[in-house]
C-alpha positions in Angstrom: 4.2 8.6 22.3 4.2 4.8 22.2 1.3 4.5 24.7 -0.7 7.3 23.0 -0.2 5.7 19.6 -1.1 2.2 20.9 -4.3 3.6 22.4 -5.3 5.4 19.2 -4.3 2.6 16.8 -5.8 -0.4 18.7 -9.4 0.4 17.9 -8.6 0.8 14.2 -6.6 -2.4 14.1 -9.5 -4.3 15.6 -11.9 -2.7 13.2 -9.8 -3.6 10.1 -9.4 -7.2 11.3 -13.2 -7.5 12.0 -14.0 -6.0 8.6 -11.5 -8.2 6.9 -13.0 -11.4 8.4 -16.6 -10.2 7.8 -16.1 -9.2 4.2 -14.0 -12.3 3.4 -16.7 -14.6 4.8 -19.5 -12.7 2.9 -17.4 -12.9 -0.3 -16.6 -16.5 0.2 -12.8 -15.8 0.5 -12.8 -14.4 -3.0 -9.3 -13.0 -2.6 -7.9 -16.5 -2.3 -10.2 -18.6 -4.6 -10.5 -16.1 -7.4 -6.9 -14.9 -7.4 -6.0 -17.2 -10.4 -8.9 -15.7 -12.3 -7.8 -12.2 -11.4 -4.4 -12.9 -12.8 -6.0 -14.3 -16.0 -7.7 -10.9 -16.5 -4.2 -9.4 -16.8 -2.5 -12.1 -18.7 -5.3 -13.2 -21.1 -7.4 -11.5 -23.8 -10.6 -12.2 -21.9 -10.3 -9.1 -19.7 -12.0 -6.0 -21.0 -9.9 -2.8 -21.0 -6.7 -4.9 -20.6 -4.2 -2.1 -21.1 -6.0 0.3 -18.8 -6.3 -2.5 -16.2 -2.6 -3.3 -16.4 -1.7 0.4 -16.1 -4.0 0.7 -13.1 -2.5 -2.4 -11.4 1.1 -1.0 -11.9 0.0 2.4 -10.7 -1.3 0.8 -7.5 1.9 -1.3 -7.2 3.8 1.9 -7.7 2.0 3.2 -4.6 2.6 0.0 -2.7 6.2 -0.8 -3.5 7.7 2.4 -2.1 11.0 2.8 -0.4 8.9 3.1 2.8 7.9 -0.5 2.1 11.6 -1.6 2.4 12.4 0.6 5.3 9.1 -0.4 6.9 10.2 -4.0 6.9 13.3 -2.9 8.8 11.1 -1.0 11.2 8.9 -4.0 11.7 11.8 -6.2 12.6 13.2 -3.7 15.1 9.9 -3.0 16.8 8.0 -6.3 16.5 10.6 -8.9 15.8 10.7 -11.5 13.0 7.3 -12.9 14.0 5.5 -9.7 13.0 6.3 -10.4 9.3 4.3 -13.6 9.5 1.4 -11.8 11.2 1.6 -9.2 8.4 1.2 -11.9 5.7 -1.8 -13.4 7.4 -3.5 -10.1 8.0 -2.9 -9.0 4.4 -4.6 -12.1 3.1 -7.6 -11.6 5.4 -8.0 -7.9 4.8 -7.4 -7.8 1.1 -11.1 -8.3 0.6 -11.4 -4.7 1.8 -9.6 -3.7 -1.4 -12.2 -5.5 -3.5 -15.2 -3.9 -1.8 -13.6 -0.4 -1.8 -13.0 -0.6 -5.5 -16.5 -2.0 -6.2 -18.2 0.9 -4.3 -15.8 3.5 -5.8 -16.6 2.6 -9.4 -20.3 2.1 -8.6 -20.5 5.6 -7.2 -18.1 7.5 -9.4 -19.1 10.5 -11.4 -18.2 11.8 -14.9 -16.8 15.3 -14.8 -15.6 17.1 -18.0 -15.4 13.8 -19.8 -13.4 12.1 -17.0 -14.5 9.5 -14.5 -13.6 10.4 -10.9 -14.3 8.1 -8.0 -12.8 6.6 -4.9 -14.0 6.5 -1.3 -14.9 10.2 -1.4 -17.7 9.3 -3.9 -19.6 7.3 -1.3 -18.8 9.1 1.9 -21.9 11.3 1.8 -24.2 8.3 1.2 -22.5 6.3 4.0 -22.8 9.0 6.7 -25.7 11.1 5.2 -23.6 14.2 5.5 -21.4 16.3 3.3 -19.2 16.9 6.3 -18.0 13.3 6.0 -16.8 14.0 2.4 -14.9 17.1 3.6 -13.4 15.1 6.5 -12.2 12.4 4.1 -10.7 15.0 1.8 -8.7 16.6 4.7 -7.5 13.2 6.0 -6.6 12.1 2.5 -4.4 15.2 2.0 -2.7 14.6 5.4 -2.0 11.0 4.6 -0.7 11.9 1.1 1.7 14.3 2.7 2.9 12.0 5.5 2.7 8.5 4.0 3.0 9.2 0.4 5.6 12.0 0.6 7.6 12.7 3.7 8.2 9.1 4.8 9.2 8.1 1.2 11.7 11.0 0.9 13.0 10.4 4.5 13.6 6.7 3.8 15.4 7.5 0.6 17.5 10.3 2.1 18.8 8.4 5.2 21.3 6.3 3.2 22.8 9.4 1.5 25.0 9.9 4.6 26.6 6.5 3.9 27.8 7.7 0.4 28.8 11.2 1.7 25.9 13.1 0.0 24.0 15.7 2.1 20.5 14.4 2.9 18.8 17.7 1.8 20.2 17.1 -1.7 18.0 14.0 -2.1 14.9 15.9 -1.1 15.6 18.8 -3.4 16.4 16.5 -6.3 13.2 14.5 -5.8 11.2 17.8 -5.6 12.6 19.1 -8.9 12.0 15.8 -10.8 8.6 15.4 -9.3 7.5 19.0 -10.4 8.7 18.3 -14.0 6.9 15.0 -14.3 3.8 16.4 -12.7 3.4 18.6 -15.8 3.1 15.6 -18.1 -0.3 14.2 -19.2 -2.0 11.5 -17.1 -1.6 9.0 -20.0 2.2 9.6 -20.2 2.6 9.3 -16.5 0.7 5.9 -16.5 3.0 4.7 -19.3 6.1 5.8 -17.4 5.0 4.0 -14.2 3.9 0.9 -16.1 7.4 0.7 -17.5 9.3 1.5 -14.4 7.5 -0.8 -11.9 8.4 -4.2 -13.5 12.0 -3.2 -14.2 12.8 -1.9 -10.7 10.9 -4.9 -9.0 12.8 -7.5 -11.0 16.1 -5.7 -10.4 15.5 -5.5 -6.7 14.4 -9.2 -6.4 17.4 -10.3 -8.5 19.8 -8.6 -6.0 18.0 -10.1 -3.1 18.2 -13.6 -4.8 22.0 -13.2 -5.0 22.2 -12.4 -1.3 20.0 -15.4 -0.3 22.1 -17.7 -2.5 25.3 -16.4 -0.9 23.9 -16.8 2.6 21.9 -20.0 1.8 23.1 -21.7 5.0 21.2 -19.1 7.1 17.8 -19.5 5.3 16.4 -22.3 7.4 17.5 -20.7 10.8 15.9 -17.5 9.6 12.7 -19.2 8.8 12.7 -20.8 12.2 13.3 -17.4 13.7 10.2 -16.1 12.0 8.0 -19.0 13.1 9.3 -19.0 16.6 8.6 -15.3 16.9 5.0 -15.7 15.7 4.0 -16.5 19.2 6.3 -15.1 21.9 6.8 -16.7 25.3 9.6 -14.5 26.6 7.3 -12.7 29.0 6.6 -16.0 30.8 10.2 -16.2 32.0 9.4 -13.2 34.2 6.1 -14.7 35.4 4.1 -11.9 33.8 1.1 -13.2 31.8 -0.1 -9.6 31.3 3.3 -8.8 29.8 2.9 -11.7 27.4 -0.5 -10.3 26.2 1.0 -6.8 25.7 3.9 -8.3 23.9 1.6 -10.3 21.6 -0.6 -7.3 21.0 2.5 -5.3 20.0 3.6 -8.0 17.5 0.1 -8.2 16.0 -0.1 -4.4 15.9 3.2 -4.0 14.2 2.3 -6.8 11.7 -1.0 -5.2 11.0 0.3 -1.6 10.5 3.2 -2.7 8.3 0.8 -4.9 6.3 -1.5 -1.9 5.8 1.4 0.4 5.1 2.9 -2.0 2.6 -0.3 -2.7 0.7 -2.4 0.4 1.3 -5.4 -1.9 2.2 -8.4 0.2 3.3 -6.9 3.5 2.2 -8.9 3.7 -1.1 -6.1 4.1 -3.6 -7.3 1.2 -5.8 -10.8 2.7 -5.9 -9.5 6.1 -7.1 -7.1 4.6 -9.7 -9.5 2.1 -11.2 -12.4 4.6 -11.2 -10.5 6.6 -13.7 -10.6 3.9 -16.4 -13.0 4.5 -19.2 -14.8 1.2 -19.9 -15.8 -0.3 -23.2 -19.0 -1.4 -21.5 -20.1 0.3 -18.4 -21.7 -2.6 -16.6 -21.3 -4.9 -13.5 -18.9 -7.2 -15.4 -16.5 -4.3 -15.7 -16.9 -3.4 -12.0 -16.3 -7.0 -10.9 -13.3 -7.4 -13.1 -11.6 -4.2 -12.0 -12.3 -5.0 -8.3 -10.8 -8.5 -8.8 -7.7 -7.1 -10.2 -7.1 -5.0 -7.0 -6.6 -8.2 -5.0 -3.4 -9.0 -7.0 -1.1 -6.3 -5.6 -1.2 -7.3 -1.9 0.2 -10.7 -2.7 3.0 -9.3 -4.8 3.9 -6.8 -2.1 3.8 -9.5 0.6 6.3 -11.5 -1.5 8.6 -8.6 -1.8 8.4 -7.8 1.9 9.1 -11.5 2.8 12.2 -11.5 0.5 13.4 -8.3 2.1 12.9 -9.8 5.6 14.9 -12.9 4.6 17.7 -10.7 3.4 17.8 -8.8 6.6 17.7 -12.0 8.7 20.3 -14.1 6.8 22.8 -11.2 6.9 22.1 -10.5 10.6 21.5 -6.9 9.6 18.4 -6.7 11.8 20.4 -7.0 15.0 22.6 -4.0 14.2 22.1 -0.5 15.6 21.2 0.8 12.2 17.6 1.9 11.4 15.2 2.1 8.5 16.8 2.0 5.0 20.4 2.0 6.3 19.7 -1.5 7.6 18.9 -2.7 4.1 21.9 -0.9 2.6 24.1 -2.6 5.2 22.7 -6.0 4.2 23.6 -5.5 0.5 27.0 -4.1 1.4 27.8 -7.1 3.5 26.8 -9.6 0.8 28.3 -7.7 -2.2 31.8 -6.4 -2.1 31.2 -4.1 -5.0 32.1 -0.4 -4.9 29.0 0.7 -6.9 26.4 -1.4 -5.0 25.4 1.6 -2.9 24.6 3.6 -6.0 22.7 0.8 -7.6 20.5 0.3 -4.5 19.9 4.0 -4.3 18.8 4.1 -7.9 16.3 1.3 -7.3 15.1 2.9 -4.1 14.7 6.3 -5.9 12.4 4.6 -8.4 10.4 3.0 -5.6 10.1 6.3 -3.8 9.2 8.3 -6.9 6.4 6.0 -8.1 4.9 5.9 -4.6 5.0 9.7 -4.2 3.4 10.1 -7.6 0.6 7.5 -7.0 -0.3 9.3 -3.8 -0.2 12.6 -5.4 -2.5 11.4 -8.3 -5.0 10.0 -5.8 -5.0 13.1 -3.6 -5.4 15.3 -6.7 -8.3 13.1 -8.0 -10.0 13.5 -4.5 -9.7 17.2 -4.8 -11.1 17.2 -8.3 -14.1 15.3 -7.1 -14.9 18.2 -4.9 -14.1 20.9 -7.5 -13.0 20.7 -11.2 -11.4 24.2 -10.8 -7.8 23.7 -11.9 -6.8 26.5 -9.5 -7.0 24.0 -6.5 -5.0 21.3 -8.2 -2.3 23.7 -9.2 -2.0 25.0 -5.6 -1.8 21.3 -4.5 1.0 20.6 -6.9 3.0 23.5 -5.4 2.3 22.5 -1.8 3.1 18.9 -2.4 6.3 19.7 -4.2 7.4 22.2 -1.5 7.0 19.7 1.3 9.1 17.0 -0.4 12.5 18.4 0.9 11.3 18.5 4.5 11.1 14.7 4.5 14.9 14.5 4.1 15.6 16.4 7.3 12.8 15.0 9.5 13.3 12.5 12.3 12.6 8.9 11.3 10.6 7.7 14.3 8.5 10.9 14.5 7.5 10.5 10.8 6.5 6.9 11.2 4.4 7.7 14.3 2.6 10.5 12.5 2.2 8.3 9.4 0.7 5.4 11.5 -1.8 7.7 13.2 -2.9 9.4 10.0 -3.3 6.0 8.3 -5.4 4.9 11.2 -7.7 8.0 10.8 -8.2 7.3 7.0 -8.7 3.6 7.6 -11.3 4.2 10.3 -13.5 6.5 8.2 -13.3 4.4 5.1 -13.9 1.0 6.7 -16.9 2.4 8.6 -18.3 3.7 5.4 -17.9 0.5 3.4 -19.3 -1.6 6.2 -22.3 0.7 6.6 -23.0 0.7 2.8 -22.5 -3.0 2.5 -25.0 -3.6 5.3 -27.6 -1.1 3.9 -27.3 -2.5 0.3 -25.6 -5.9 0.0 -25.4 -5.7 -3.8 -21.6 -6.2 -3.7 -22.2 -9.6 -2.0 -25.1 -10.7 -4.2 -23.4 -9.8 -7.5 -20.1 -11.3 -6.4 -21.9 -14.5 -5.3 -23.5 -14.8 -8.7 -20.1 -14.3 -10.2 -18.5 -17.0 -8.0 -21.1 -19.6 -9.0 -20.4 -19.0 -12.7 -18.0 -21.1 -14.7 -14.7 -19.4 -15.7 -15.8 -19.1 -19.3 -19.3 -17.8 -18.5 -20.2 -14.2 -18.6 -21.3 -12.0 -15.7 -24.9 -10.6 -16.1 -24.6 -7.0 -17.2 -28.2 -5.9 -17.0 -27.5 -3.4 -14.2 -25.7 -0.3 -15.2 -23.2 1.5 -13.0 -23.6 5.1 -12.3 
């Protein structure tokens, strides 16, 4: 399975790295130099549609900061070593420009159906490949990824630690399914308010607990940082006189770092385009599109910070060298640092929120993709039933198998979406020209809004 997965994923990894560098250069590394301005759109009054933009940002973070994110860090340490985390951070910075372009094209090509805006990668697939079959292919792949990445992996990562507190794993899956089905009946506005309130609370709570652990094991921080930097480039294979082994080992580390970076931030998967396309603008112009696209570059940096802190917790407590896997490794780290009877339940509560918001974000995005194809409520109702029924299966599935399937399905979605945005950007470089005009403007200046979005 490892050889097959490596062969299937390597072309996609190369494609996303090439696309990340190409788009970053064309956009003059906007994701770095315009990050402060992107933050100002959230924190200041200058941003149009401020509340909707904040809700969209938190919805995307809800999809990014899943329990699979935490367990994924543990998986990365096991398979790629501490150095893979540094590769992940670098790759996220380079490839976050893909989020910007995806959102720009999604809003630019969105459609208004029954008074609602619906967009995302599915809105530009037909134009990119000159075929409706590409749209259908994206829909099918999106549904598969939503089930694997946004559903089964999340429930599985949440259910694994239940054994440690003597609760049957299937209980976690059934409980999640019931709560999900109830919340799915709420209006979109209420769901966004719920996620917007939950994300900050659970993130601050988790980082506070991590801060306590790092303080308690402060003497291990510097050795752990050295472990990360030394693992960035590995020379272990040279001790065996195998230069080819070194190359394979390095490719494995980079592959793990890339996949975990994509898995943690959802770069290239199109979630940001779907969520931000649903915002009803005060003025439907290029300024709105640019601002919403800029806001999408914030979430990868937040996620990288959370992943880095999680990595440090696992390293300083030596949890990563245990025989434990996935979420259990994280639970072990907290148990080792905090001799408190209720710490297991507190961590489980936080992870439940992480998992739930991720599941719901993926469900929303897959539902919007279905709605783009047909506004018939019959299809979305069937999707709710299918999505809910699958949730308990994640609790009883094997960890490695789920991650392998998730990685392969992510690769398929990435491949089709990145090819589409590269082709469209080459055919019509409007995203570059408009962004270049924006980059040359003073912070207080206004973006020309003479061109209307569709």
